[in-house]
C-alpha positions as CSV (number, residue, x, y, z in Angstrom):
1,M,80.2,100.7,85.0
2,L,82.7,98.3,83.8
3,N,84.3,95.8,86.4
4,S,87.5,95.9,84.3
5,D,87.9,99.5,85.2
6,R,87.7,99.0,88.9
7,N,89.7,95.8,89.1
8,A,92.1,95.6,86.4
9,R,95.0,97.1,88.4
10,A,94.3,95.0,91.4
11,D,94.7,91.7,89.4
12,S,98.4,92.6,89.0
13,G,98.9,90.7,92.2
14,K,99.9,93.9,94.2
15,R,98.5,94.6,97.7
16,S,95.5,96.8,97.2
17,I,92.8,98.4,99.3
18,Q,89.1,98.4,98.4
19,A,87.5,101.9,98.3
20,P,90.3,103.6,100.1
21,F,88.5,107.0,99.9
22,G,85.3,105.7,101.3
23,A,87.1,103.9,104.2
24,A,89.2,106.8,105.0
25,L,86.2,109.2,105.0
26,V,84.2,107.0,107.4
27,K,87.0,107.0,109.9
28,L,87.7,110.8,109.6
29,A,83.9,111.6,109.9
30,S,83.5,109.5,113.1
31,D,85.6,112.1,114.7
32,H,84.2,115.3,113.1
33,D,80.6,115.8,113.0
34,D,80.7,118.7,110.5
35,I,81.8,116.4,107.7
36,V,78.9,115.8,105.1
37,G,79.1,113.6,101.9
38,L,77.5,114.7,98.6
39,T,77.4,113.2,95.2
40,A,75.5,113.7,91.9
41,D,73.9,110.2,91.4
42,L,77.5,108.6,91.3
43,G,77.8,107.4,94.9
44,K,78.3,103.8,93.9
45,Y,80.9,104.7,91.4
46,T,83.0,107.1,93.3
47,D,83.4,105.1,96.6
48,I,81.4,107.2,99.0
49,M,78.9,104.5,99.7
50,P,80.8,103.4,103.0
51,F,80.1,106.9,104.2
52,A,76.5,106.8,103.2
53,A,76.1,103.6,105.1
54,A,77.8,104.7,108.0
55,F,76.2,108.3,108.2
56,P,73.0,108.4,106.2
57,D,71.8,111.5,107.7
58,R,74.9,113.2,106.6
59,Y,74.8,111.9,103.0
60,F,73.2,113.8,100.2
61,N,72.5,112.6,96.5
62,V,71.4,115.8,94.5
63,G,70.8,113.8,91.3
64,M,72.5,114.2,87.9
65,A,73.2,118.0,88.3
66,E,76.8,118.8,88.9
67,Q,76.4,122.6,89.1
68,N,73.7,122.3,91.7
69,L,76.0,119.8,93.6
70,I,78.9,122.3,94.0
71,A,76.2,125.0,94.8
72,V,74.7,122.9,97.7
73,A,78.2,122.0,99.0
74,A,79.1,125.8,99.0
75,G,75.9,126.6,100.8
76,M,76.6,123.9,103.6
77,A,80.1,125.0,103.8
78,K,78.9,128.4,104.6
79,T,76.9,127.1,107.5
80,G,80.0,125.5,109.0
81,K,79.9,122.0,107.5
82,T,82.8,120.5,105.5
83,P,81.5,118.9,102.4
84,F,83.2,116.1,100.7
85,V,81.8,116.0,97.2
86,T,82.3,113.2,94.7
87,T,81.6,112.8,91.0
88,Y,83.5,112.2,87.9
89,G,86.5,114.6,87.3
90,V,85.2,115.4,83.8
91,F,81.8,116.3,85.3
92,A,83.4,118.5,88.1
93,T,85.6,120.4,85.9
94,R,83.9,120.6,82.5
95,R,80.3,121.0,83.8
96,A,80.7,122.9,87.1
97,Y,83.7,124.8,86.6
98,D,82.3,128.2,87.2
99,F,80.7,127.1,90.3
100,I,83.8,125.7,91.7
101,A,85.7,128.9,90.9
102,V,83.1,131.4,92.1
103,A,80.9,129.7,94.7
104,C,83.9,127.8,96.4
105,A,87.3,129.1,95.7
106,H,86.4,132.8,95.4
107,S,84.7,132.5,98.9
108,D,87.5,130.5,100.3
109,L,85.1,127.8,101.3
110,N,86.0,124.4,102.8
111,V,84.7,122.2,100.0
112,K,86.7,118.9,99.2
113,I,86.0,117.8,95.6
114,F,87.1,114.2,94.6
115,G,87.1,113.8,91.0
116,A,86.9,110.1,89.9
117,L,88.4,108.6,86.7
118,P,91.5,110.7,86.2
119,G,93.1,110.5,82.8
120,L,93.1,106.9,81.4
121,T,91.9,105.1,84.4
122,T,88.4,104.3,82.6
123,S,87.2,102.7,79.4
124,Y,84.5,105.0,78.9
125,G,86.2,107.3,76.2
126,A,86.6,110.9,75.7
127,S,83.1,111.9,77.5
128,H,84.4,110.3,80.9
129,Q,88.3,110.7,80.7
130,A,89.5,113.6,82.8
131,I,92.8,114.2,80.8
132,E,93.0,118.0,81.2
133,D,91.3,118.6,84.6
134,S,94.6,119.4,86.6
135,A,95.5,122.1,84.0
136,L,91.9,123.6,84.4
137,M,91.8,123.5,88.3
138,R,95.3,124.9,88.8
139,A,94.2,128.0,87.0
140,I,91.8,128.7,89.7
141,P,93.2,131.2,92.4
142,G,93.5,129.7,95.8
143,L,92.4,126.2,95.0
144,T,94.5,123.2,96.0
145,V,95.1,120.5,93.4
146,I,96.3,116.9,94.3
147,D,97.0,113.7,92.3
148,P,97.5,110.8,94.8
149,C,99.6,107.8,93.7
150,D,98.1,105.0,95.4
151,A,95.6,103.7,97.9
152,S,97.8,104.6,100.9
153,E,98.2,108.1,99.8
154,I,94.6,108.6,99.1
155,M,93.6,107.7,102.5
156,Q,96.1,110.3,103.8
157,V,94.9,112.9,101.5
158,V,91.4,112.5,102.8
159,H,92.6,113.5,106.2
160,A,94.9,116.2,104.8
161,A,92.3,117.8,102.8
162,Y,90.2,118.2,105.9
163,E,92.8,120.1,107.8
164,M,93.8,122.4,104.8
165,P,91.6,125.5,104.6
166,G,89.8,126.4,101.5
167,T,88.6,124.5,98.4
168,V,90.4,121.3,97.4
169,Y,90.3,119.2,94.1
170,V,91.6,115.6,94.3
171,R,92.0,113.2,91.2
172,L,90.5,110.0,92.7
173,Q,91.3,106.5,91.9
174,R,88.3,104.2,92.8
175,G,87.7,100.5,93.4
176,N,90.5,98.1,94.2
177,V,93.6,100.5,94.2
178,P,97.0,99.0,94.5
179,I,99.7,100.1,96.9
180,A,102.8,101.3,95.2
181,L,104.6,103.8,97.3
182,P,107.3,102.9,99.9
183,A,106.0,101.9,103.2
184,N,107.6,104.7,105.0
185,Y,106.1,107.3,102.6
186,S,104.0,110.0,104.3
187,F,102.0,112.5,102.2
188,K,102.7,116.2,103.0
189,T,100.7,119.0,101.3
190,G,102.6,121.0,99.0
191,K,105.6,118.8,99.2
192,A,107.2,116.7,96.6
193,Q,109.3,113.8,97.7
194,I,111.8,111.4,96.3
195,V,110.5,107.8,96.3
196,R,113.4,106.2,94.7
197,T,117.1,107.3,94.3
198,G,119.2,107.2,91.1
199,E,122.1,108.7,89.2
200,D,121.6,108.7,85.5
201,I,118.0,109.8,85.0
202,G,115.7,111.9,87.1
203,I,111.9,111.1,86.6
204,I,109.4,113.7,87.9
205,S,105.9,112.1,88.1
206,T,102.4,112.4,89.7
207,G,99.4,110.4,90.5
208,I,99.1,106.9,89.1
209,S,102.0,107.7,86.8
210,T,104.5,107.6,89.7
211,A,103.5,103.9,90.2
212,H,104.3,103.3,86.6
213,A,107.6,105.5,86.9
214,L,108.8,103.3,89.8
215,E,108.2,100.0,87.7
216,A,110.0,101.6,84.8
217,A,112.9,102.7,87.1
218,V,113.3,99.1,88.2
219,R,113.5,97.9,84.6
220,L,116.0,100.6,83.8
221,G,118.2,99.6,86.5
222,E,118.1,96.0,85.3
223,A,119.1,97.6,81.8
224,G,122.0,99.3,83.4
225,K,120.4,102.8,83.8
226,S,120.0,104.2,87.3
227,A,116.7,106.3,87.5
228,A,115.5,108.2,90.5
229,V,111.7,109.2,90.9
230,L,110.6,112.4,92.5
231,H,106.8,112.1,93.3
232,V,104.7,115.4,93.1
233,P,101.3,114.7,94.5
234,T,100.3,118.3,95.0
235,L,100.2,120.2,91.7
236,K,99.1,123.5,93.4
237,P,100.8,124.7,95.4
238,F,103.7,123.4,93.4
239,D,106.9,122.5,95.2
240,H,109.3,124.6,93.1
241,A,112.3,124.1,95.6
242,A,112.1,120.3,95.5
243,V,111.9,120.2,91.6
244,I,114.8,122.7,91.3
245,E,117.0,120.6,93.8
246,F,116.2,117.4,92.1
247,A,116.9,118.7,88.5
248,K,120.3,119.8,89.6
249,S,121.4,116.4,90.1
250,F,120.7,115.2,86.7
251,G,121.7,116.1,83.1
252,R,118.6,114.3,81.9
253,L,115.0,114.7,83.0
254,A,111.6,113.2,82.3
255,T,108.2,114.1,83.5
256,V,105.6,111.3,83.4
257,E,101.8,112.2,83.9
258,N,98.2,110.4,83.2
259,H,97.2,113.9,81.8
260,V,97.7,115.8,78.6
261,K,101.3,117.4,78.6
262,A,100.1,120.9,77.9
263,G,99.2,122.7,81.1
264,G,99.9,119.7,83.4
265,L,103.1,118.5,85.3
266,A,105.4,118.9,82.4
267,T,104.3,122.4,81.7
268,Q,104.8,123.2,85.5
269,V,108.2,121.6,85.7
270,A,109.3,123.6,82.4
271,E,108.1,126.8,83.9
272,C,109.9,126.1,87.1
273,L,113.2,125.2,85.6
274,F,113.0,128.3,83.2
275,D,112.3,130.6,86.1
276,A,115.3,129.1,87.9
277,G,117.6,129.6,84.9
278,I,118.1,125.8,84.8
279,V,118.6,124.1,81.4
280,R,118.1,120.5,81.1
281,N,117.2,117.7,78.5
282,L,113.4,117.4,79.5
283,Q,111.5,114.6,78.1
284,R,107.9,114.9,78.5
285,I,105.7,111.8,78.8
286,G,102.1,112.3,78.9
287,L,98.9,112.4,76.7
288,P,98.7,114.1,73.3
289,D,96.5,117.0,72.4
290,A,93.7,114.8,71.3
291,F,90.6,113.2,72.7
292,V,91.2,109.6,73.6
293,E,89.5,106.6,72.2
294,Y,87.6,103.9,74.0
295,G,89.5,100.7,75.3
296,S,90.7,99.2,78.7
297,P,92.9,101.4,80.9
298,A,95.8,99.0,80.2
299,Y,95.4,99.2,76.5
300,L,95.0,102.8,76.3
301,M,97.9,103.7,78.7
302,D,100.2,101.5,76.6
303,K,99.0,102.9,73.3
304,Y,99.4,106.5,74.5
305,G,102.8,105.7,76.1
306,I,102.3,106.2,79.8
307,S,102.4,102.4,80.8
308,A,105.5,101.3,82.9
309,T,106.5,99.5,79.7
310,K,106.4,102.4,77.5
311,I,108.0,104.7,79.9
312,F,110.9,102.2,80.2
313,E,111.2,102.0,76.4
314,A,111.1,105.8,76.1
315,L,113.9,106.3,78.5
316,R,116.3,103.4,78.3
């Protein structure tokens, strides 16, 4: 594990929280004895170790066996436990997809899966970059898919995931995670929210890309363009009403995501607007249909056009 992966974003000088997932899970589990934590030999790298230290009898490492990880979690859920499962997003979706679909979602089990290293938040290359996980997971019936923006939202999502019934998949940022959303922001399952107002350009974003979109919007304002940002943390169920209402206010729209454009947020927005009979100039900013090379997250996001600087340049 490279330290640059975990700490590069925190070095920007922004306020951040160390291991927000683990901190929130410990607090939640203190009030709910049914919560158990599971991982596939990646506890140290998915921020679940604070839970393991606080509740060693409720923590289970199944080893390097992601299919078994999901099967064990499903079995525990059938006994009344609420498993919080961590691994890398690519391992959950590519290696254990059928187990999530059949063992968990098909049975409507309360299994909460947190997949680390979404998109270009790691240097490890194609084997570890979850660039298509949202598209895969939203195709599973009855499964909730969430892509939090920052540390504060991750902590809120941990609590919300426990309260929502059924299987949940969350794209997890790990390590020192910055705070980017407004202080008064509050996560609501299935709801998109405007986190910056504007008049010229409407930006629809999700996950860490909302943080980059907010930075780009500030720079656009300095360049004489007023940009609004609609944050869509819940990719399924999708907030069609909010997207439609937002789109009506702008002649020019853009989607921004840390994910391949095909099947992700851009596709969902395009489908939403088409079904509503709304025609807009929609600029899709996201990853191409290609496996991504090795490199630091900052370098990769810049090269593939999803950094704040590249979003600004694309929209100005």
